[in-house]
Biopython code that builds the backbone (N, CA, C, O; Angstrom):
import numpy as np
from Bio.PDB.StructureBuilder import StructureBuilder

atoms = [
    (1, "UNK", "N", (-18.828, 27.104, -34.859)),
    (1, "UNK", "CA", (-17.924, 27.162, -33.856)),
    (1, "UNK", "C", (-17.420, 26.063, -32.915)),
    (1, "UNK", "O", (-18.150, 25.500, -32.100)),
    (2, "UNK", "N", (-15.704, 25.716, -33.141)),
    (2, "UNK", "CA", (-15.608, 24.611, -32.523)),
    (2, "UNK", "C", (-15.280, 24.349, -31.150)),
    (2, "UNK", "O", (-14.400, 24.971, -30.555)),
    (3, "UNK", "N", (-16.019, 23.378, -30.608)),
    (3, "UNK", "CA", (-15.611, 23.182, -29.240)),
    (3, "UNK", "C", (-14.520, 22.296, -29.099)),
    (3, "UNK", "O", (-14.222, 21.235, -29.647)),
    (4, "UNK", "N", (-13.755, 23.326, -27.818)),
    (4, "UNK", "CA", (-12.504, 22.212, -27.242)),
    (4, "UNK", "C", (-13.026, 21.279, -26.192)),
    (4, "UNK", "O", (-13.963, 21.468, -25.416)),
    (5, "UNK", "N", (-12.330, 20.354, -26.301)),
    (5, "UNK", "CA", (-12.391, 19.172, -25.126)),
    (5, "UNK", "C", (-11.611, 19.647, -23.495)),
    (5, "UNK", "O", (-10.385, 19.758, -23.455)),
    (6, "UNK", "N", (-12.187, 19.815, -22.637)),
    (6, "UNK", "CA", (-11.446, 20.119, -21.477)),
    (6, "UNK", "C", (-10.829, 18.830, -20.966)),
    (6, "UNK", "O", (-11.492, 17.940, -20.433)),
    (7, "UNK", "N", (-9.659, 18.791, -21.142)),
    (7, "UNK", "CA", (-8.815, 17.522, -20.554)),
    (7, "UNK", "C", (-8.658, 17.436, -19.204)),
    (7, "UNK", "O", (-8.351, 18.477, -18.623)),
    (8, "UNK", "N", (-8.845, 16.105, -18.353)),
    (8, "UNK", "CA", (-8.316, 16.482, -16.861)),
    (8, "UNK", "C", (-7.075, 16.327, -16.786)),
    (8, "UNK", "O", (-6.496, 15.374, -17.307)),
    (9, "UNK", "N", (-6.561, 17.148, -16.195)),
    (9, "UNK", "CA", (-4.936, 16.827, -15.840)),
    (9, "UNK", "C", (-4.480, 15.862, -15.437)),
    (9, "UNK", "O", (-4.943, 15.086, -14.601)),
    (10, "UNK", "N", (-2.920, 15.798, -16.357)),
    (10, "UNK", "CA", (-2.449, 14.734, -16.220)),
    (10, "UNK", "C", (-1.670, 14.455, -14.899)),
    (10, "UNK", "O", (-1.045, 13.415, -14.695)),
    (11, "UNK", "N", (-1.780, 15.568, -13.959)),
    (11, "UNK", "CA", (-1.330, 15.064, -12.603)),
    (11, "UNK", "C", (-2.538, 15.960, -11.528)),
    (11, "UNK", "O", (-2.814, 17.151, -11.672)),
    (12, "UNK", "N", (-3.007, 15.230, -10.684)),
    (12, "UNK", "CA", (-3.921, 15.244, -9.648)),
    (12, "UNK", "C", (-3.441, 16.307, -9.159)),
    (12, "UNK", "O", (-2.271, 16.417, -8.791)),
    (13, "UNK", "N", (-4.329, 17.228, -9.105)),
    (13, "UNK", "CA", (-4.468, 18.809, -8.248)),
    (13, "UNK", "C", (-3.653, 18.545, -7.226)),
    (13, "UNK", "O", (-2.512, 19.003, -7.161)),
    (14, "UNK", "N", (-4.334, 17.551, -6.079)),
    (14, "UNK", "CA", (-4.005, 17.095, -4.987)),
    (14, "UNK", "C", (-1.993, 17.090, -4.688)),
    (14, "UNK", "O", (-1.354, 17.309, -3.658)),
    (15, "UNK", "N", (-1.670, 16.845, -5.681)),
    (15, "UNK", "CA", (-0.315, 16.710, -6.178)),
    (15, "UNK", "C", (0.413, 18.663, -5.294)),
    (15, "UNK", "O", (1.038, 18.927, -4.268)),
    (16, "UNK", "N", (-0.189, 19.551, -6.495)),
    (16, "UNK", "CA", (0.269, 20.445, -6.603)),
    (16, "UNK", "C", (-0.062, 21.210, -5.398)),
    (16, "UNK", "O", (0.751, 22.081, -5.088)),
    (17, "UNK", "N", (-1.029, 21.067, -4.706)),
    (17, "UNK", "CA", (-1.776, 21.250, -3.426)),
    (17, "UNK", "C", (-0.548, 21.041, -2.379)),
    (17, "UNK", "O", (0.100, 21.886, -1.763)),
    (18, "UNK", "N", (-0.452, 19.610, -2.391)),
    (18, "UNK", "CA", (0.654, 19.226, -1.487)),
    (18, "UNK", "C", (2.055, 19.827, -1.510)),
    (18, "UNK", "O", (2.624, 20.089, -0.450)),
    (19, "UNK", "N", (2.571, 20.030, -2.587)),
    (19, "UNK", "CA", (3.865, 20.862, -2.633)),
    (19, "UNK", "C", (3.563, 22.027, -2.624)),
    (19, "UNK", "O", (4.423, 22.652, -3.245)),
    (20, "UNK", "N", (2.920, 22.560, -2.310)),
    (20, "UNK", "CA", (2.295, 24.268, -2.743)),
    (20, "UNK", "C", (2.551, 24.699, -1.035)),
    (20, "UNK", "O", (1.851, 25.614, -0.600)),
    (21, "UNK", "N", (3.667, 23.952, 0.013)),
    (21, "UNK", "CA", (3.685, 24.394, 1.506)),
    (21, "UNK", "C", (5.120, 24.410, 1.252)),
    (21, "UNK", "O", (5.535, 23.627, 0.398)),
    (22, "UNK", "N", (5.970, 25.193, 1.869)),
    (22, "UNK", "CA", (7.354, 25.055, 2.068)),
    (22, "UNK", "C", (7.885, 24.160, 3.066)),
    (22, "UNK", "O", (8.919, 23.654, 2.629)),
    (23, "UNK", "N", (7.669, 23.850, 3.955)),
    (23, "UNK", "CA", (7.416, 22.776, 5.120)),
    (23, "UNK", "C", (6.819, 21.193, 4.335)),
    (23, "UNK", "O", (7.176, 20.180, 4.936)),
    (24, "UNK", "N", (6.157, 21.031, 3.357)),
    (24, "UNK", "CA", (6.231, 19.931, 2.830)),
    (24, "UNK", "C", (7.275, 19.905, 1.906)),
    (24, "UNK", "O", (7.788, 18.796, 1.758)),
    (25, "UNK", "N", (7.663, 20.685, 1.342)),
    (25, "UNK", "CA", (8.643, 20.537, -0.095)),
    (25, "UNK", "C", (9.941, 20.308, 0.742)),
    (25, "UNK", "O", (10.871, 19.718, 0.193)),
    (26, "UNK", "N", (10.064, 20.716, 1.980)),
    (26, "UNK", "CA", (11.383, 20.092, 2.933)),
    (26, "UNK", "C", (11.250, 19.140, 3.143)),
    (26, "UNK", "O", (12.204, 18.391, 2.934)),
    (27, "UNK", "N", (10.169, 18.657, 3.606)),
    (27, "UNK", "CA", (9.864, 17.273, 3.896)),
    (27, "UNK", "C", (10.177, 16.302, 2.824)),
    (27, "UNK", "O", (10.818, 15.285, 3.089)),
    (28, "UNK", "N", (9.628, 16.641, 1.249)),
    (28, "UNK", "CA", (9.969, 15.830, 0.504)),
    (28, "UNK", "C", (11.568, 16.060, -0.136)),
    (28, "UNK", "O", (12.018, 15.359, -1.043)),
    (29, "UNK", "N", (12.179, 16.968, 0.399)),
    (29, "UNK", "CA", (13.776, 16.969, 0.025)),
    (29, "UNK", "C", (14.049, 16.298, 0.939)),
    (29, "UNK", "O", (14.865, 15.450, 0.577)),
    (30, "UNK", "N", (13.785, 16.204, 2.036)),
    (30, "UNK", "CA", (14.534, 15.313, 2.830)),
    (30, "UNK", "C", (14.506, 13.450, 3.167)),
    (30, "UNK", "O", (15.249, 12.771, 3.876)),
    (31, "UNK", "N", (13.138, 13.009, 2.186)),
    (31, "UNK", "CA", (12.748, 11.892, 1.873)),
    (31, "UNK", "C", (13.340, 11.474, 0.994)),
    (31, "UNK", "O", (13.791, 10.331, 1.065)),
    (32, "UNK", "N", (13.553, 12.338, -0.236)),
    (32, "UNK", "CA", (14.002, 12.210, -1.574)),
    (32, "UNK", "C", (15.307, 11.203, -2.065)),
    (32, "UNK", "O", (15.645, 10.925, -3.216)),
    (33, "UNK", "N", (15.862, 10.798, -0.870)),
    (33, "UNK", "CA", (16.933, 9.712, -0.633)),
    (33, "UNK", "C", (16.640, 8.663, -0.949)),
    (33, "UNK", "O", (17.482, 7.936, -1.476)),
    (34, "UNK", "N", (15.391, 8.251, -0.738)),
    (34, "UNK", "CA", (15.254, 6.812, -0.567)),
    (34, "UNK", "C", (14.995, 6.092, 0.918)),
    (34, "UNK", "O", (14.313, 5.099, 1.171)),
    (35, "UNK", "N", (15.538, 6.680, 1.535)),
    (35, "UNK", "CA", (15.667, 6.107, 2.715)),
    (35, "UNK", "C", (14.682, 6.522, 3.745)),
    (35, "UNK", "O", (14.616, 7.699, 4.097)),
    (36, "UNK", "N", (13.660, 5.299, 4.404)),
    (36, "UNK", "CA", (12.208, 5.927, 5.573)),
    (36, "UNK", "C", (12.684, 6.595, 6.597)),
    (36, "UNK", "O", (13.406, 5.811, 7.214)),
    (37, "UNK", "N", (12.671, 7.529, 7.066)),
    (37, "UNK", "CA", (12.842, 8.448, 8.064)),
    (37, "UNK", "C", (11.521, 8.713, 9.101)),
    (37, "UNK", "O", (10.468, 9.275, 8.800)),
    (38, "UNK", "N", (11.917, 8.112, 10.463)),
    (38, "UNK", "CA", (10.834, 8.532, 11.720)),
    (38, "UNK", "C", (10.447, 10.061, 11.899)),
    (38, "UNK", "O", (11.183, 10.998, 11.589)),
    (39, "UNK", "N", (9.459, 10.144, 12.324)),
    (39, "UNK", "CA", (8.906, 11.428, 12.551)),
    (39, "UNK", "C", (9.799, 12.265, 13.500)),
    (39, "UNK", "O", (9.858, 13.492, 13.430)),
    (40, "UNK", "N", (10.568, 11.433, 14.492)),
    (40, "UNK", "CA", (11.261, 12.226, 15.070)),
    (40, "UNK", "C", (12.677, 12.839, 14.414)),
    (40, "UNK", "O", (13.231, 13.874, 14.784)),
    (41, "UNK", "N", (13.206, 11.769, 13.148)),
    (41, "UNK", "CA", (14.186, 12.474, 12.497)),
    (41, "UNK", "C", (14.052, 13.491, 11.617)),
    (41, "UNK", "O", (14.956, 14.219, 11.206)),
    (42, "UNK", "N", (12.241, 13.546, 11.174)),
    (42, "UNK", "CA", (12.385, 14.035, 10.242)),
    (42, "UNK", "C", (11.707, 15.844, 11.178)),
    (42, "UNK", "O", (11.598, 16.916, 10.584)),
    (43, "UNK", "N", (11.404, 15.622, 12.581)),
    (43, "UNK", "CA", (11.384, 16.782, 13.316)),
    (43, "UNK", "C", (12.739, 17.503, 13.553)),
    (43, "UNK", "O", (12.725, 18.733, 13.487)),
    (44, "UNK", "N", (13.948, 16.844, 13.832)),
    (44, "UNK", "CA", (14.956, 17.542, 14.022)),
    (44, "UNK", "C", (15.425, 18.406, 13.293)),
    (44, "UNK", "O", (15.561, 18.231, 12.082)),
    (45, "UNK", "N", (15.742, 19.449, 13.885)),
    (45, "UNK", "CA", (16.339, 20.786, 13.008)),
    (45, "UNK", "C", (15.477, 21.167, 11.915)),
    (45, "UNK", "O", (15.944, 21.815, 10.979)),
    (46, "UNK", "N", (14.002, 20.754, 11.951)),
    (46, "UNK", "CA", (13.177, 21.223, 11.143)),
    (46, "UNK", "C", (12.247, 22.848, 11.634)),
    (46, "UNK", "O", (11.564, 23.665, 11.016)),
    (47, "UNK", "N", (12.701, 22.689, 13.048)),
    (47, "UNK", "CA", (11.787, 24.101, 13.767)),
    (47, "UNK", "C", (10.434, 23.711, 14.036)),
    (47, "UNK", "O", (9.979, 24.444, 14.914)),
    (48, "UNK", "N", (9.475, 22.726, 13.583)),
    (48, "UNK", "CA", (8.437, 22.187, 13.865)),
    (48, "UNK", "C", (8.110, 21.480, 14.763)),
    (48, "UNK", "O", (9.000, 20.868, 15.353)),
    (49, "UNK", "N", (6.865, 21.337, 15.131)),
    (49, "UNK", "CA", (6.652, 20.025, 16.214)),
    (49, "UNK", "C", (6.652, 18.876, 15.949)),
    (49, "UNK", "O", (7.179, 18.667, 14.855)),
    (50, "UNK", "N", (6.166, 17.672, 16.638)),
    (50, "UNK", "CA", (5.823, 16.297, 15.779)),
    (50, "UNK", "C", (4.474, 16.326, 15.266)),
    (50, "UNK", "O", (4.022, 15.642, 14.348)),
    (51, "UNK", "N", (3.753, 17.387, 16.118)),
    (51, "UNK", "CA", (2.328, 16.955, 15.305)),
    (51, "UNK", "C", (2.091, 17.915, 14.302)),
    (51, "UNK", "O", (1.128, 17.590, 13.607)),
    (52, "UNK", "N", (2.797, 19.346, 13.858)),
    (52, "UNK", "CA", (3.274, 19.888, 12.732)),
    (52, "UNK", "C", (4.184, 19.303, 11.624)),
    (52, "UNK", "O", (4.478, 19.740, 10.512)),
    (53, "UNK", "N", (4.663, 17.756, 12.523)),
    (53, "UNK", "CA", (5.314, 17.489, 10.894)),
    (53, "UNK", "C", (4.117, 15.970, 10.265)),
    (53, "UNK", "O", (3.872, 15.501, 9.153)),
    (54, "UNK", "N", (3.700, 15.681, 11.545)),
    (54, "UNK", "CA", (2.705, 14.548, 11.317)),
    (54, "UNK", "C", (1.401, 15.181, 10.001)),
    (54, "UNK", "O", (0.974, 14.677, 8.962)),
    (55, "UNK", "N", (1.177, 16.217, 10.568)),
    (55, "UNK", "CA", (0.032, 16.880, 9.581)),
    (55, "UNK", "C", (0.456, 17.263, 8.425)),
    (55, "UNK", "O", (-0.190, 17.280, 7.377)),
    (56, "UNK", "N", (1.596, 17.592, 8.602)),
    (56, "UNK", "CA", (2.352, 17.727, 6.921)),
    (56, "UNK", "C", (2.755, 16.450, 6.100)),
    (56, "UNK", "O", (3.079, 16.455, 4.912)),
    (57, "UNK", "N", (2.659, 15.018, 7.176)),
    (57, "UNK", "CA", (3.153, 14.104, 6.376)),
    (57, "UNK", "C", (1.995, 13.793, 5.842)),
    (57, "UNK", "O", (2.036, 13.546, 4.637)),
    (58, "UNK", "N", (0.523, 13.700, 6.595)),
    (58, "UNK", "CA", (-0.585, 13.346, 6.536)),
    (58, "UNK", "C", (-0.898, 13.894, 5.081)),
    (58, "UNK", "O", (-1.192, 13.099, 4.189)),
    (59, "UNK", "N", (-0.830, 15.296, 4.842)),
    (59, "UNK", "CA", (-1.044, 15.894, 3.400)),
    (59, "UNK", "C", (-0.594, 15.062, 2.202)),
    (59, "UNK", "O", (-1.328, 14.534, 1.367)),
    (60, "UNK", "N", (0.963, 15.032, 2.270)),
    (60, "UNK", "CA", (1.850, 14.262, 1.768)),
    (60, "UNK", "C", (1.185, 13.194, 1.102)),
    (60, "UNK", "O", (0.912, 13.046, -0.090)),
    (61, "UNK", "N", (0.865, 12.097, 2.628)),
    (61, "UNK", "CA", (0.608, 10.748, 2.280)),
    (61, "UNK", "C", (-0.927, 10.947, 1.456)),
    (61, "UNK", "O", (-1.096, 10.289, 0.430)),
    (62, "UNK", "N", (-1.749, 11.638, 1.820)),
    (62, "UNK", "CA", (-2.932, 11.565, 1.177)),
    (62, "UNK", "C", (-2.769, 12.184, -0.750)),
    (62, "UNK", "O", (-3.748, 12.322, -1.484)),
    (63, "UNK", "N", (-1.582, 12.402, -1.095)),
    (63, "UNK", "CA", (-1.399, 12.722, -2.698)),
    (63, "UNK", "C", (-0.308, 11.853, -3.032)),
    (63, "UNK", "O", (0.385, 12.002, -4.039)),
    (64, "UNK", "N", (-0.138, 10.808, -2.053)),
    (64, "UNK", "CA", (0.642, 9.746, -2.697)),
    (64, "UNK", "C", (2.425, 9.846, -2.623)),
    (64, "UNK", "O", (3.326, 9.047, -2.874)),
    (65, "UNK", "N", (2.374, 11.294, -2.132)),
    (65, "UNK", "CA", (3.848, 11.711, -2.215)),
    (65, "UNK", "C", (4.685, 10.863, -1.453)),
    (65, "UNK", "O", (5.814, 10.729, -1.926)),
    (66, "UNK", "N", (4.333, 9.967, 0.091)),
    (66, "UNK", "CA", (4.795, 9.596, 0.750)),
    (66, "UNK", "C", (4.249, 8.141, 1.232)),
    (66, "UNK", "O", (3.178, 7.793, 0.735)),
    (67, "UNK", "N", (4.686, 7.525, 1.871)),
    (67, "UNK", "CA", (4.112, 6.131, 2.306)),
    (67, "UNK", "C", (4.717, 5.926, 3.464)),
    (67, "UNK", "O", (5.941, 5.923, 3.595)),
    (68, "UNK", "N", (3.553, 5.664, 4.760)),
    (68, "UNK", "CA", (3.961, 5.772, 6.077)),
    (68, "UNK", "C", (4.359, 3.911, 6.007)),
    (68, "UNK", "O", (3.708, 3.133, 5.311)),
    (69, "UNK", "N", (5.521, 3.501, 6.868)),
    (69, "UNK", "CA", (5.855, 2.449, 7.360)),
    (69, "UNK", "C", (6.015, 2.188, 8.645)),
    (69, "UNK", "O", (6.700, 2.817, 9.453)),
    (70, "UNK", "N", (5.174, 0.962, 8.868)),
    (70, "UNK", "CA", (5.029, 0.871, 10.519)),
    (70, "UNK", "C", (6.189, 0.029, 10.816)),
    (70, "UNK", "O", (6.201, -1.018, 10.170)),
    (71, "UNK", "N", (7.169, 0.206, 11.623)),
    (71, "UNK", "CA", (7.661, -0.798, 12.021)),
    (71, "UNK", "C", (7.685, -1.301, 13.832)),
    (71, "UNK", "O", (8.559, -0.814, 14.549)),
    (72, "UNK", "N", (7.167, -1.799, 14.129)),
    (72, "UNK", "CA", (6.616, -2.102, 15.528)),
    (72, "UNK", "C", (6.101, -0.861, 16.136)),
    (72, "UNK", "O", (5.157, -0.410, 15.487)),
    (73, "UNK", "N", (6.389, -0.228, 17.079)),
    (73, "UNK", "CA", (6.041, 1.035, 17.401)),
    (73, "UNK", "C", (6.394, 2.190, 16.495)),
    (73, "UNK", "O", (5.768, 3.250, 16.537)),
    (74, "UNK", "N", (7.168, 2.023, 15.867)),
    (74, "UNK", "CA", (7.659, 3.516, 14.980)),
    (74, "UNK", "C", (7.158, 3.404, 13.882)),
    (74, "UNK", "O", (6.943, 2.344, 13.294)),
    (75, "UNK", "N", (6.908, 4.583, 13.476)),
    (75, "UNK", "CA", (6.304, 5.043, 12.367)),
    (75, "UNK", "C", (7.408, 5.675, 11.438)),
    (75, "UNK", "O", (8.123, 6.589, 11.848)),
    (76, "UNK", "N", (7.542, 5.029, 9.873)),
    (76, "UNK", "CA", (8.529, 5.839, 9.385)),
    (76, "UNK", "C", (7.877, 6.041, 7.919)),
    (76, "UNK", "O", (6.858, 5.542, 7.439)),
    (77, "UNK", "N", (8.900, 7.025, 7.325)),
    (77, "UNK", "CA", (8.003, 7.679, 6.112)),
    (77, "UNK", "C", (8.833, 7.542, 4.996)),
    (77, "UNK", "O", (9.885, 8.149, 5.195)),
    (78, "UNK", "N", (8.790, 6.929, 3.773)),
    (78, "UNK", "CA", (9.498, 6.799, 2.612)),
    (78, "UNK", "C", (8.743, 7.797, 1.324)),
    (78, "UNK", "O", (7.531, 7.873, 1.122)),
    (79, "UNK", "N", (9.466, 8.271, 0.810)),
    (79, "UNK", "CA", (8.635, 9.228, -0.424)),
    (79, "UNK", "C", (8.806, 8.078, -1.381)),
    (79, "UNK", "O", (9.673, 7.205, -1.405)),
    (80, "UNK", "N", (7.415, 8.363, -2.432)),
    (80, "UNK", "CA", (7.126, 7.902, -3.379)),
    (80, "UNK", "C", (7.527, 8.884, -4.832)),
    (80, "UNK", "O", (7.013, 9.978, -5.062)),
    (81, "UNK", "N", (8.524, 8.223, -5.684)),
    (81, "UNK", "CA", (9.022, 9.533, -7.082)),
    (81, "UNK", "C", (8.090, 9.307, -7.812)),
    (81, "UNK", "O", (8.170, 10.042, -8.797)),
    (82, "UNK", "N", (6.973, 8.467, -7.855)),
    (82, "UNK", "CA", (6.211, 8.271, -9.027)),
    (82, "UNK", "C", (4.840, 9.668, -8.998)),
    (82, "UNK", "O", (4.366, 10.076, -10.058)),
    (83, "UNK", "N", (4.529, 10.050, -8.062)),
    (83, "UNK", "CA", (4.057, 11.500, -8.712)),
    (83, "UNK", "C", (4.681, 12.576, -8.762)),
    (83, "UNK", "O", (4.291, 13.691, -9.110)),
    (84, "UNK", "N", (6.024, 12.104, -8.277)),
    (84, "UNK", "CA", (7.082, 13.726, -8.863)),
    (84, "UNK", "C", (7.172, 13.472, -10.165)),
    (84, "UNK", "O", (6.989, 14.368, -10.989)),
    (85, "UNK", "N", (7.572, 11.760, -10.642)),
    (85, "UNK", "CA", (7.704, 11.909, -12.008)),
    (85, "UNK", "C", (6.843, 12.521, -13.190)),
    (85, "UNK", "O", (7.078, 13.041, -14.281)),
    (86, "UNK", "N", (5.216, 12.053, -12.084)),
    (86, "UNK", "CA", (3.995, 12.397, -13.162)),
    (86, "UNK", "C", (4.261, 14.007, -13.433)),
    (86, "UNK", "O", (3.847, 14.449, -14.505)),
    (87, "UNK", "N", (5.068, 15.093, -12.333)),
    (87, "UNK", "CA", (4.452, 16.390, -12.565)),
    (87, "UNK", "C", (5.897, 16.731, -13.431)),
    (87, "UNK", "O", (5.845, 17.727, -14.153)),
    (88, "UNK", "N", (7.192, 15.951, -13.396)),
    (88, "UNK", "CA", (8.153, 16.499, -14.255)),
    (88, "UNK", "C", (7.688, 15.709, -15.836)),
    (88, "UNK", "O", (8.413, 16.016, -16.782)),
    (89, "UNK", "N", (6.750, 14.917, -16.070)),
    (89, "UNK", "CA", (6.669, 14.750, -17.278)),
    (89, "UNK", "C", (5.520, 15.582, -17.870)),
    (89, "UNK", "O", (5.410, 15.804, -19.076)),
    (90, "UNK", "N", (4.719, 16.001, -16.978)),
    (90, "UNK", "CA", (3.910, 17.224, -17.435)),
    (90, "UNK", "C", (4.697, 18.818, -17.311)),
    (90, "UNK", "O", (4.505, 19.838, -17.972)),
    (91, "UNK", "N", (5.213, 18.665, -16.695)),
    (91, "UNK", "CA", (6.458, 19.980, -16.733)),
    (91, "UNK", "C", (6.906, 20.008, -18.476)),
    (91, "UNK", "O", (6.701, 20.864, -19.337)),
    (92, "UNK", "N", (7.480, 18.899, -18.523)),
    (92, "UNK", "CA", (8.206, 18.488, -19.818)),
    (92, "UNK", "C", (7.115, 18.788, -20.963)),
    (92, "UNK", "O", (7.212, 19.808, -21.646)),
    (93, "UNK", "N", (6.083, 17.870, -21.145)),
    (93, "UNK", "CA", (5.406, 18.233, -22.070)),
    (93, "UNK", "C", (4.772, 19.938, -22.203)),
    (93, "UNK", "O", (4.353, 20.349, -23.285)),
    (94, "UNK", "N", (4.779, 20.663, -21.168)),
    (94, "UNK", "CA", (4.924, 22.005, -21.521)),
    (94, "UNK", "C", (5.933, 22.712, -21.852)),
    (94, "UNK", "O", (5.859, 23.624, -22.676)),
    (95, "UNK", "N", (6.981, 22.374, -21.252)),
    (95, "UNK", "CA", (8.294, 23.140, -22.150)),
    (95, "UNK", "C", (8.479, 22.749, -23.867)),
    (95, "UNK", "O", (8.751, 23.587, -24.727)),
    (96, "UNK", "N", (8.274, 21.362, -24.102)),
    (96, "UNK", "CA", (8.423, 20.849, -25.595)),
    (96, "UNK", "C", (7.495, 21.508, -26.375)),
    (96, "UNK", "O", (7.781, 21.723, -27.553)),
    (97, "UNK", "N", (5.894, 22.049, -25.699)),
    (97, "UNK", "CA", (4.835, 23.121, -26.027)),
    (97, "UNK", "C", (5.402, 24.008, -26.750)),
    (97, "UNK", "O", (5.446, 24.119, -27.975)),
    (98, "UNK", "N", (5.921, 24.760, -25.770)),
    (98, "UNK", "CA", (6.339, 26.019, -25.716)),
    (98, "UNK", "C", (7.745, 26.566, -26.704)),
    (98, "UNK", "O", (7.821, 27.551, -27.439)),
    (99, "UNK", "N", (9.035, 25.246, -26.309)),
    (99, "UNK", "CA", (9.770, 25.350, -27.202)),
    (99, "UNK", "C", (9.214, 25.257, -28.943)),
    (99, "UNK", "O", (9.759, 26.087, -29.672)),
    (100, "UNK", "N", (8.522, 24.622, -29.400)),
    (100, "UNK", "CA", (7.693, 24.295, -30.806)),
    (100, "UNK", "C", (7.113, 26.066, -30.624)),
    (100, "UNK", "O", (7.699, 26.805, -31.415)),
    (101, "UNK", "N", (6.453, 26.526, -30.044)),
    (101, "UNK", "CA", (5.786, 27.790, -30.474)),
    (101, "UNK", "C", (7.071, 28.534, -30.682)),
    (101, "UNK", "O", (7.261, 29.150, -31.731)),
    (102, "UNK", "N", (7.995, 28.499, -29.680)),
    (102, "UNK", "CA", (8.880, 29.591, -30.041)),
    (102, "UNK", "C", (9.986, 29.349, -31.472)),
    (102, "UNK", "O", (10.573, 30.208, -32.130)),
    (103, "UNK", "N", (9.985, 28.190, -31.592)),
    (103, "UNK", "CA", (10.693, 27.705, -33.041)),
    (103, "UNK", "C", (9.644, 28.357, -34.217)),
    (103, "UNK", "O", (10.134, 28.865, -35.226)),
    (104, "UNK", "N", (8.446, 28.317, -34.057)),
    (104, "UNK", "CA", (7.595, 28.573, -34.960)),
    (104, "UNK", "C", (7.637, 30.349, -35.222)),
    (104, "UNK", "O", (7.783, 30.935, -36.295)),
    (105, "UNK", "N", (7.453, 30.940, -33.825)),
    (105, "UNK", "CA", (7.770, 32.468, -33.886)),
    (105, "UNK", "C", (9.112, 32.607, -34.622)),
    (105, "UNK", "O", (9.175, 33.397, -35.564)),
    (106, "UNK", "N", (10.206, 31.883, -34.251)),
    (106, "UNK", "CA", (11.585, 32.472, -34.597)),
    (106, "UNK", "C", (11.587, 32.293, -36.161)),
    (106, "UNK", "O", (12.028, 33.188, -36.883)),
    (107, "UNK", "N", (10.963, 30.835, -36.791)),
    (107, "UNK", "CA", (10.539, 30.819, -38.325)),
    (107, "UNK", "C", (10.229, 31.786, -38.771)),
    (107, "UNK", "O", (11.027, 32.510, -39.365)),
    (108, "UNK", "N", (8.402, 32.201, -38.533)),
    (108, "UNK", "CA", (8.044, 33.122, -38.847)),
    (108, "UNK", "C", (8.707, 34.733, -39.021)),
    (108, "UNK", "O", (8.668, 35.522, -39.965)),
    (109, "UNK", "N", (9.143, 34.792, -38.054)),
    (109, "UNK", "CA", (10.223, 36.180, -38.006)),
    (109, "UNK", "C", (11.477, 36.075, -38.806)),
    (109, "UNK", "O", (12.213, 37.060, -38.853)),
    (110, "UNK", "N", (11.725, 35.218, -39.303)),
    (110, "UNK", "CA", (12.849, 34.688, -40.143)),
    (110, "UNK", "C", (13.129, 34.688, -41.377)),
    (110, "UNK", "O", (14.095, 34.743, -42.138)),
    (111, "UNK", "N", (11.282, 34.558, -41.372)),
    (111, "UNK", "CA", (10.909, 35.041, -43.059)),
    (111, "UNK", "C", (10.462, 36.251, -43.277)),
    (111, "UNK", "O", (10.379, 36.593, -44.457)),
    (112, "UNK", "N", (10.067, 37.198, -42.239)),
    (112, "UNK", "CA", (9.574, 38.125, -42.625)),
    (112, "UNK", "C", (10.869, 39.209, -42.668)),
    (112, "UNK", "O", (10.754, 40.345, -43.127)),
    (113, "UNK", "N", (11.846, 38.783, -42.233)),
    (113, "UNK", "CA", (13.259, 39.583, -42.360)),
    (113, "UNK", "C", (13.678, 39.226, -43.688)),
    (113, "UNK", "O", (14.045, 40.200, -44.346)),
    (114, "UNK", "N", (13.732, 38.114, -44.277)),
    (114, "UNK", "CA", (14.195, 37.586, -45.418)),
    (114, "UNK", "C", (13.335, 38.211, -46.613)),
    (114, "UNK", "O", (13.851, 38.606, -47.659)),
    (115, "UNK", "N", (12.088, 38.252, -46.364)),
    (115, "UNK", "CA", (10.877, 38.915, -47.461)),
    (115, "UNK", "C", (10.873, 40.901, -47.375)),
    (115, "UNK", "O", (10.304, 41.715, -48.102)),
    (116, "UNK", "N", (11.699, 41.082, -46.257)),
    (116, "UNK", "CA", (11.746, 42.936, -46.804)),
    (116, "UNK", "C", (12.828, 42.928, -48.168)),
    (116, "UNK", "O", (13.678, 42.122, -48.547)),
    (117, "UNK", "N", (12.380, 44.138, -48.648)),
    (117, "UNK", "CA", (13.291, 44.069, -49.602)),
    (117, "UNK", "C", (14.363, 44.983, -49.107)),
    (117, "UNK", "O", (15.385, 45.154, -49.773)),
]
sb = StructureBuilder()
sb.init_structure("model")
sb.init_model(0)
sb.init_chain("A")
sb.init_seg("    ")
for serial, (resi, resn, name, xyz) in enumerate(atoms, 1):
    if name == "N":
        sb.init_residue(resn, " ", resi, " ")
    sb.init_atom(name, np.array(xyz, "f"), 0.0, 1.0, " ", f" {name:<3s}", serial, name[0])
structure = sb.get_structure()
């Protein structure tokens, strides 16, 4: 019997957990332009309280998706694209794996079709 080694995930699960909330996804979307935004700016038109925004930003920060910048008394947040690139790379590898499987299946079915009398 062959033992299959379980590899550690290429993307830390905390990133998926952080992105698994609609409010946090919206915050990442608001910050994706690269500009640092204050909690007040992120709260505007969000329908959430400053406290809720701060809580969501804390989760995103622990996952490495945003970084806090302190400018005097103001706290601003900026997205870090590196963890999202890791997610994109991970998803791309799965896409390639499935494309390879479908290509092999297509080739097999084509051979079966050609082999019929």
